[in-house]
N, C-alpha and C positions, 0 to 999 in steps of 0.2 A: 508392859514396856519391853520385857525380855523377848516376848514373842515378836513385837514390832521390830526390835533391833535385829533379831535373828533373821527375820524375813527380808529386811531391807538390805542387809549386808550380803545376801546371797548373790553370787555372780550370775545375773540373769542372762548374760549373753552366752554362757557356756552351754554345751550340749547336755551335760549331766550335772545335777546339783546334789552334793552329798552333805548330810548333816549327821554328825556323830553325837550320840547322847552318852556322856560319861557315866551316868548312873545306871543305865540299862544296857549299855554297849550295843545299842540298836543303830545300825547304819541304814539310812534311807536314801533312796534316789528318786529324783522326780520322774525318772522313766517308769518306775513301778509304784509311785504314790508315796505319800508320807507315812512313816511308821507311827503307830499309836504307842504312846508310852506315858506312864504316870509321872507327874512331876516329883522331883525329890524334895525332901523337907528342907535340905540345906540351900536349895536354890529355887525360890518360888518362881513358877512360870516356866522353868526349863523343861523341855520335853513335852510341852503342851500341843505341839504340832501333831495332829493325828494322821493316821494312814487314810488315804483316799482310794483304797483298793476296791475290791468287789464287795466287801462287807460294809465298809464305811463310805457312803456316797452322799451327794448333796440332798438336802431335804426336798428340793424340787423334784428329785427322782422318786424318793420313797414317800414323799408327802408326810414326813415325820414332824411333829411339833417341835419347836425350838427347845422347850423345857425338857422333854424326854431325851432329845439328842444330846443336849448339853450335859445332863446328868449321866448319861451313858458314856460319853466321850471324855469329859473333863473330870479327872480324878482330884482328890484332895479335899481338905476341909474348908471349902469356900461356900459362901451363901449361894442360893439358887440364882439370884440376880447376877452375881459375879460370874458364875459358870456360864450363864446364858450370854453375858457380855463377852467373856473370853471366847466362847464358841463362835459367836458372830464375827468377832475380830479375826479369829483364825481363818474362817471361811472366806472373809473379804480379802485377807492377805494372800491366801492361796490363789484366789481368782485373779488378783492383781499380778501375782508372780507368773501365773500361767499366761496372762495377757502380755506381760513383758516378754516372756520367752517366745510367744507366738508372733508378737510384733517384731522381735529381733530376727526370728526366722524369716518373716516376710521381707524385712528390710534387706537381709543378707541375700535372699533369693532374688529380690529385685535388683540389687547391686550386681549380682552375677549375670542376670539377664541383660542389664544395661551394658555391663562391660563386654559381654559377648556380642551384643548388638553393635556397640561402638567398634569392636575389632572387626566384625563382619563388614560394617560400613566402610571402614578404612581399607579393608582388603579389596572390596568392590571398587572403591575409588581408585586404589592403586592399580588394579587390573584395567579399569576403564582408562586411566591415565596412560598406562603402558600401551594398551591397544590403540588409543588415539594418537600416540606418538608425542604426547605433551611432556617430554622429558628433556632435562638439560644434558649437556655433554657429560658432566660429572656423573649424573644418574645412569646414563648409558654405560659409562665405563664401570660403574659399580656393579651393574647387572652382569656385564660380561666377565669381570674379574672375579665375581663371587659365584658364578655359575660354572658347571663342569665344562672343561674345555672340550670342544668337539672339532671334528674335521672341518677345516675352512676351505675345503676343495671348492673351486669356483664352478658351481653347477649352472649358473646363469650363462656363462660363456659356452658351456657344453650344450645347453638347450638351444642357444642361438646358432651354434654350428650345426646341430642336428636339423634345425628348421631350414637352414640354407640348403643342406643336402636333400631334405624332404622336398623343398620347392623345386630344385633341379630335377630330381627323380620324377616328381609329379608332372612337371611340364613335359618331360620326355614321354611319360606314359600317356599323357593326354594326346600328344601328337600321334603316337602309335595307335591309340584307340580310334582316332579320326581316320587314319589310314586304313585300319581294319574295317571300319564301317563303310568307307568308300569302296573297298574291294568287295565287301559283301553286297553292296548295292549294285556294283558292276556285274557281278555274277548273276544276281537276280534279273537285271535288265537284259543280260545276254540270253538267259534261259527264256525269258518272256518273249524276246525277239524271235526265237526259234519257233515259236508257236505259229502254226499256219493261220495267217491273217484272214483268209477267206473263210475258214472253218469257224473262227471266232465271230466274224460278222454274221455268218449264217445262223449260228447258235443264238446270237444276241437278238436277232429278229424275232425268234420264237419266244424268247423269255425277256423281252425288253422291259416289260412292266416289273417283273421280278428283280431284274438287275437294278432298276431305279430304287427298289425298296431295300435291297440287301447290301449293295456295294457302297463302300466309302472310298473317296479319293485317297490314294496312297500317300500323297503329300500331306493331306489333312490328317491322316492317321498318324503320321510321324509327328505332326504338330501337337496332337493330343498326347502322344507319348512324352514329348518334351514338357508339356504343360503339367501333367500329373506328377512327373518326376520333381518339378519345381515345387508343387504344392506339398509333396510328401517330405522333401528334404529341407525346405525353407519354411519353418513354422510361422515366420512373421506374416506371411500372406493370409493364412487361415485364421491366425490369432486376431487379425483385424477384421477379417471377413465375417466372422460369426456375429459380430455386433452390428452388421449392416443388413441382416436378414429379417424378414417379417417374422414375428414370433410364431405365427401359425405354421410357417414353413421350416422353423428351426429344427424341430425334431427329425423330420425326414432328411434334412441336410446333414445333421450330425451323424445319422446312421450311414449316410453316404461317405462322410469323411472318415468316421472311426471304424466302421465295419468293412467298408470297401477299400478305402485308400490305405489303411494300416492293417487290414486283415483281421479275421475273426480269431484265428489261432495265435498262440503265443510264439513270437519270434523276437530274439534279442534286438535285432536291427530295428524292426518296426516299433517295438516297445520303447526303445531309446528315442526314436523320432516322435512318437505320440506324446511321450512324457515331456519332451522339449516344447511341443505345441501347448500342452496344458500349462506348463510353467509360465510361458509368455502370456497366455490368456489370464492366468491367475494374477500376474503382476498388473495387467491392465485393469482387471476388475477391482482388485484391492485398492488401486489408486483412485477408483471412482466412488467407492462406498465411504460412508462416514464412520460406521461402526461395524464390528465383526458380526453383530447380531442381525445385520441386514440380510445375511444369507438365510437365516432361519425365519425371520419375520415376514419376508416376502414383500417388504415395503419398497425395495429397489428392484428394478428389472435386472436381475442377475442371470447370467448365462452359465456360469460355472456349475451350479447344481445339475443342470440338464446335460452338460458335457460329461460330468462324472457319472451320471446315471447311464448315459449311452456307453461309456467306457466299461461300466460294470456288466453290461449285457454281452460282452465278449465271452468267448469260450472259457477263458480262465476264471472269470467271475462266476459263470454258471456252474462250472465244475466244482468250485469251492462251495457254493450253496448246496449243491446236490450231495457232495461228500460229507458236509457238516450236518445238514438238517435232515436229510432223508432217513438216517437211522432213528433220529429222535421222533420224526413225524410218523414213521411206520409203527413204532411202539405206542405213540400217543393216540393214534387213530383206533387202536384196539380197545381203548378205554371207553366203554359204552355207558358212560355216566356223565350227566350234565354237570357243569361247574358253575351254574347260575347261583349267585350269592344274594340277589335281591330278595329280602324276606317276603315281600308281597307276592313275588313270582313263585317262590317256594311254597308259600301258603296256598296260593291258588292251584298249584300243581297237585298238592295233597288232596284238595277237594275234588279235583278232576279225576285223580287216580282212584279215590274211594268210590266215587259215583260210577265210574266205568267198570270197576271190579265187582262191586256189589249190586249195582242197579238200583240203589237206594240213595236218597238225598244225604249229603254229608252232614254230620252233626255239628261241624264247625260253622260258626256264624259267618255270614258274608258281609261285604262292605266294610271290612276293618281297615284301619290305617296301617301304614308301613311300620309304625312304632308298635302298634298292637300285635301285628303279625310277628314282629321280631321277638316279642315276649313269650310266644308260644313255645313250650318245652320241646316239642318235636321239631319245630322249625330250627330252634337253637342247635339241636343235635345234628340235624341234616347239614346245616351251614358249617358247623364245626368240622364234620367229616370232609366236607367239600374244601374247606380252607386248608386242611391237612393235605388232601390230594393235590390241590392247586399249588401249594407250596412245594411239594415233592416234584411235580411236573416242571415247575419253573426252575427248580434247582438243577434238574437234568439239562434243561436248555442252557442255563447260565454256564454250567460246567462244560458242556459241549462247545459253546461259543468261545469261552476263554481258552480252552485247550487247543482250539483250532487256529490260534493266533499265527503260528508259523505258516499255516496254509493260506492265510488271507492274502489276496493278490498283492504282490510286491508293489506294483504301480500305484495302487490305492494308498498303501501305507506311505510311499515316498511323497505322494501328492499332499498327504496330511502333514508330513514333515515340512514341505515347502510352504504350505499354508501357514503353519505355525511360525516359521522363520520370517516370512514376508510380513505377517501381521505384527510381530514384535518390532519390526523395523518401521513399517509404514503407519501403524496405529499405536502410538506410545502408551495410550491408556489401556491397552489390552492386557488382561490378566490371564493367568494360566487356567482359571476357572472358565473364562470366556472361550478360550481355545478348546478346552475339553468339551464344552457344549457343542461347538461346531464340529469337532471330530466325531462325537457321538451322532450328531445329525447326519453326517455323510456316511459314516461306516455302519452304524446300527440302524438308524431310522430310515434312511433312504436306500439301504441295501439289504441288510439281514432281516429287518422287520417286515419289509414288503414281501419277502419270500415266506415268512412265517404266516402272515395273514392270507396270502394268496399263493399257496404252494403249487397249485395246478397251473397257474400262469407262468411259473418258472420251471415247469416240467419236473417238479420234485414229487408231486403226488398225482394220482389219477384224477381224471375229470369228474368221476363220480364220488367225490369226497362227501361223506355223510354230513347232512346238515348239522347234526349235533357236534361233530368234530370241528366243522367250520366255525360254529359259534364259540366252542371252547377255545379255539386258537385265538379268537379276538380277545377273550378274557385273559389268556396267557400273555398275549401281546401287550395288553394294558398294564399288567403287573411289571413286565420286563421293561417297558418304556419308562415307567417311574423309577425303576432301579437304575437304568443306564443314564437317566437324567438326574440321579441322586435326589429325587424328590419323594417325600413321604405322602401318603394319602391323608387327606384332611377331612375330618367328620363334618365340618361345616360346609364343605364343598358338595353341591348336589351330586348324588350318584356315587360318592366315594366312601360313604359311611361303612358299607359292608366290607370294604377292602382294608379298613384301618388295621385289623389284626395282622395283616401282612407287612406292616411296618417293621416288625421284628425280622422278617425275612430280608427286607431291604437293608436294615442295619447290619445284619450278619454278612451280607454279600457285598456291601458297598466298598469296603477296602479292596477286595479282590477285583472288582470292576474298575476301581480307580487305577490299580496297577496295570490292568489290561489296557485301559485307554492311554495311560502314560507310555506303555510299551509299543503302541501302534506305530508311532513315528520314530522309533529307534531302529532305523534301517540304514545300510550303507548307501553311498552314491551309485547312480546307474553305471558309471565307468567300472566300479569294482564288482557290483552285483551281476551286471549283464555282460561284463567283459567286452564292452564296446566303447568307442569314443568318437570324437568329432573327426578323427582322421580316417575312420573306417571306410568312407566312401572312396577314398583315394586308391585303395588296394582291393576293391571288390571285383572279383572275376565274373560271377554270375550276375546278370542284370535282373533287377527286381521285376516281378510280374504281378499285375492285378487283374481281376475279373470284374468288369463293370458294364452296366447296361448302357445302351445308347441314350436312353432317357436321362440317366444320371450324368452322362457326358455333356449332353446339350444343356441341361439345367445348370450345371456348374459353369459351362461356357457363358451362358446368359448372365448369370449372377456376377461373374468376374467382369464381364464386359460392361455391365451396368454401373459397377462401383470402381472401375479401373482407376479413375482419376483420384479417388480417395486412398486407394491401396498403394499406388506408387506415384512418385512425382518426377523422378529422373527419366529422361527419354531413353537412356541406354539400359534401364533396368531390365533384367532377363524376362520378367513376366510381361512387361510391355512389348518387348521384341517378339515373344512367342505369340501374344495376342494379336499383334499386327499381322503376323504371318497367317494366323488362322482366319482373320477377317471377322465379319459379323457372325453371330451365332445363328444357326438355322431357325427359321420361324415356323416352318412346316415340315413334317415328316410323317411317313406312313404309320398308321396305327399298329401294324404288325411289328414295328421296330421298337415299340414302347419298352418291352421287356427283353428284347434280344440282347444277349451279352457278347462282349468282345474281350479278348485277351490282349491287354496292352503290355508290351515289354518296355518298361520305362527307361528312357535314355536321357543322358545329359549332353546337350549340345554346347554348353558353356564351360569354359576353363574353370576348374576349381582351384582357388587360391587359398593359401594359408597366410594369415596376417603376418607380414614380415616386419620385424622391428626396424624403426628408423635408426639412422646412425646416432642421433642424439639420445634416443632411448637406450640403445646398446651401450653407449658411453656412460650414461647415467647409472645403469645397472652395474656395469663393470666397476665404476668408482665406488659404489656402495660396498661391493664385495671386497674391494681393496682397503676401505676405511675400517671395516669391522675388526679384522685382526690387529690393526694398529691400536684401536681403542682398547683391545684386550691386553696387548703386550706392553704398551708404553706406560711407565709409572709417572703419575702426576701427583704432587703433594696437594693436600687440601688447602683451599684458599677462600678467603671471604669474598673474593671477586668471582664472578660467574665465568667459568671457562668457556672459550669458544673453540670451534674446530681448528682454527689456525694456531691457537695456543697449544693444542695437543700435537699438531704436526710439527711445530717448532720444538717442543719438548722431545718429540720422536727423533728429529734430526740430531739433537744434542745427545740423546740416549744412544743412538746408533754410532755416533762418533766415539763416545766413551767406551762402548762395548765392541767397537770395531766390527759392526754388523753392516756389511756392504749391501746385503739384500734388502734390509730394512730401509736403507737410504734410497735405493732404486725404487722401492715401492712407494715411498713418500713423494719422491720426485714425479713418479707417474701420476699420483693423485693430484698433485699441484698442476701438472700439465692438463689433465682431464678437466679439472675445475676451471682452468683458464679457457679451454675450448667451450665448455658448457656456459660460462659467463658470456663469452663472445656471441653465443647463440641465444642469449637471454633466457636460458633455462634456470640458472642460479644467479645469485647476486652477492657480491662481497660486501655490499653496503649493509646488509642485515646479518653479517657474519655467517652467511650460508644457512640461515635458520630453516628454510624450507627443505634443504637437503638433509640437515640434521634431523628434522621431523620425520622424514622418510626412513632414515637410518634407524631411528628409535622404533618405528613400527616394525621394521625388519628384525630388530633385536628382540623386541617384546614377543613377537610371534615367530621366533626363529624355528622352533620345533615344528610348528604347523607348516610354515613355509617350506622348510627342508623336506618334510614328508610329501608335500604337494610337488616339489621339484623332482624328488626321486620318482614319483609316479609319472610325472610328465616325461622324464628321461626314458623311463621304461616304455611308455606308450610310443614315444617318437622312435625309439630303436625298433620296437616291434613293427611299427608301421613301415619304417624304412626296409626292414627285412621282407615284409609282405609286398612292398612296392617292387623290390628287386625280383622277387618270385613272379610277380604279375608282369613285369617287363619281359622276363624270359618267356612267359606264357604268350604274351602279345607278339614277340618276335617269332616264335614258333608258329603261331596262328597265321601271321602275315605270310610267312613262307609257304605254309600249307595252302592258303587261299590263292597266292600267286601261282603255285603249281597247278592247283585245280582250274584256275581261270585259263592258264595256258593250255592245259589238256582239253578243256571245253572248246577253245578256239581252234586248236589243231584238229580236233575231231570234226568240228563243224565244217572246216575248210576241206578236210579230207573227204568227207561224205559228199560235199558239193562238187569236189574235183572228180569223183568217180562218175557223176552224172553228166558233167560237162567235159568230156574227153577232148583233148587238144587245147583246152584253154589253160591247162596248168602243165608245168614241167617240174620234174623232181630236182631238188637241189642236191648238192654234195652231202649235206647232213641228213638227207632223207625226207625233209619236210616239203610240202607243196608250195610252189610259188605261182601266183596268178599272172598269166601272160597279159600284156597290155591290151585293153579294150578301147576302141576309138569311139569318141562321142563328139559330134559337131556342136558348135555353139548354138545353131538353130535347133537341134534336137533337145538340148538341155533347157533352152528357153521355152520351147513348146511344152515340155514336160513340167514346166514351172520349177525346175531345180534351180535355175538362175533367176533371181528376182530383181537384181540390180547389177550394173556393170559400168566400169570405167573404160572398157575396151572401145576404141573408136568405132563408130558405126560402119565405116568402109572396110574395117579390118575384120569385122565379125564373120563375114561370109567365108573368110580364109582361116578362121580360128577353129582349131580342134583341140580336144582334151584327151590325152592318153592316160588312162587310169590302170595302174597295176598294183601288185602287192607282193612284197618279199617277206613280210612279217605278218602273221595272223592278226587281224584287227587293225592294221595300219595300211592305208592306201596312199600310194604316191600318185600325184596328179601332175602331168607335164603338159603345160599349155604351149601350143605351137601356132605360129602364124606363118602361112606359106611354107610349112615344113621346117621352120626355124624355131627352136625352143626359146621362148621368151620368159617363162615363169615356171617355177616348180613349187608345188604346194603339197602339204601332207594332211590327210584326213584321218583322225583317230576315231574309229567307230565307237569306242567306249564313250568318248566325249560327246559324240552325236547322240547316243542313247541317253546320256545324262542330261543333256540340254533338252531333249524331248521330255524327259521325266519332270524337269523343272519348268516346263512350259516356255522355254526359250525358242522362238520360232525361226530365228535367222542366225546364220554363221557368216561373219564378215572375214573375207580373205583379202589378199593384196589388191586384186583388180576386180573381183566379183563378190557378190553377196548371194549365198545359197540359202534356199529354204530347207530347214532342218528335216522336216517330215518327208519332203520329197526326195531329199538326198538319201535318207535311210531307206526309202522305198526303192530307189534306184540301185543301191548297193545290195539290198536283199534280192532283188529280181535278177540283177546281172551277175552277182558273184556268189551269193549264199544259198539260193533256192535250189 
């Protein structure tokens, strides 16, 4: 009874149970077992709890009979039956006590875990509530008033003002660029016009066939430069286009797009553009698949794996593979030892080696099973050595791959980040494990693993890779694939039994690989990493250049032409305008042109615009910025009623009056005026207490730090772009002046040279330049030479009509039409305009009374004035 009472009253929930024996002064703790003590004579049963340390343990451990244990442990003058009973009761009570303590510990741990889970759930719900803006006005005020006060400087207004300046500067620069391009074209046409036409014709007769093969119409060449600029800088076209291509032609098209259009070498601008293309394609593809595993299973026709594979073949990806794997492979190839683990293959190799070495039949029996071969002592020894070698080799590969994380192409890592973010949004059932599998698929299996298995194909190893090394690489690849897929070898799976001992290697390295995979997508955004942004095209001085074959040009032209109606719907879409100018794609071209390459200087013929905020959008953003400091500043007492925005504003007016805060009054007045304008524009509504507006304010407040950081970066980008635009504007102004000077010099030199040959036709002006004396042409002469193709001059007056053509300014010809010696009409011919009309295939020039043939007029001026 004493034993039972003592055991029951112990505080089972406590961490440590202490029992003091007054007779023996033995203090026992359950942490170290119960102390053994003999019962006192004055108190029967006291001290009968024995120690359960190393010496005294359960009979189930020592297999000691109850009688022997009881006599040894229970002292006193009791019968054997009583001692056995006491002993059993003590052991049962001890087990019950331990069970109570264990149960208590489990309950406590479970309570802690549940409490932690509840707190985590509430935290996530609170964060989700804040992110989604599902906050009341009171909750918004609590967040603002309990958070550290920060600078409420209005960045939104600054961004809007910077954008306005950016748009003005951008439009000025666009006009200057068009003027510069026009001058450049005029200079080219003037130089071309100076060429001796007769010599060109004579030369063309000898090489007529060759000209047809090698020459492209300059107008069409310009069109292709415009086309490929659009494809490079507007990813929406190619992102749609890749899904319209025949699967058999997709690989060659992707090589054209990725390696040709965006370049093989690493360039921040091209990298930014190609990543924008990939992101759009990724969004489209993820919207079409049902599960993330479709990328791996191959059940869906996915384009993204092929796009990423083509991206990895760029110079940056190839350099990474070479730098990371070449040292490992060089050392690996030196291992002149097969890593074959199949016991039957090892057994057969032993037989072959013995017979070749000795010339006598092997004593080993033939026709054994794999299990029998595996039991052979020598086979076991060989496989054990090979397993150790294979483990060491795989460890070196794993260490090399993991350590090279920082060298992994940034674009590939950023794409994995986008893939993760997009999947978490578009596929709610996606788990982190699912994402890890896909990241491993793209980064390891489709990139690093291919180079390990076929190093010669990636120019990492020589073509004469020894067969034994190639076979060993496949074995290494098999182990690494299981490691990166976090999958152990299963002895029940055919072919995996010999690899089961390597599961220890997988267990050992799995945590490191998990960290590696999780770190792959931990990269900054392209704007920060590449130091480029969407405004960079506005301030770019050097025009981008690509090298592309005629075959690639024509194939791209044909593909776009075939799918144009699906790619664009608006008639004024830039792509549709360019395609209309280019006309139908060529259907036939010379075989020699298949691989002939052209250098295209990509040009933008369309005005680049920055999305300018509407007045309502600007007003809405301004009002949000005005409301936030009010919610932070104005004190409002707690109420059982739900506060509205108007309640806070009314309290703010009262607070401003009490504190004599005139600025606060003006601020609230401005908010009310803005809300009235927004309500008149149906942007907000007073009927719902401006709940939609409060919702947006809540999102702004909950994500204030992130939004502020984005705004700071946007301000910095806009300021940097504005500075670059101003520099570019100065560069364009200077270039235009230089081009004008050069054009003027060319004209004066041409007229000066022509004047020396035609003495008497020119007279020197006061400023030293040559002026062309008037040359007389009758109406009949010009009509006969087909210069005049149409006329409103009366038939009777044509015989008396003459045209006096002179020039006082290089390139500008004054035409004085006279009838019977009386001047009736004066006209001006700009030779640059005539050359440009000829270039644009404009055949006629309409003047007041006559219509001239452009080509014949140019010929007349060349022959009469410039030859």
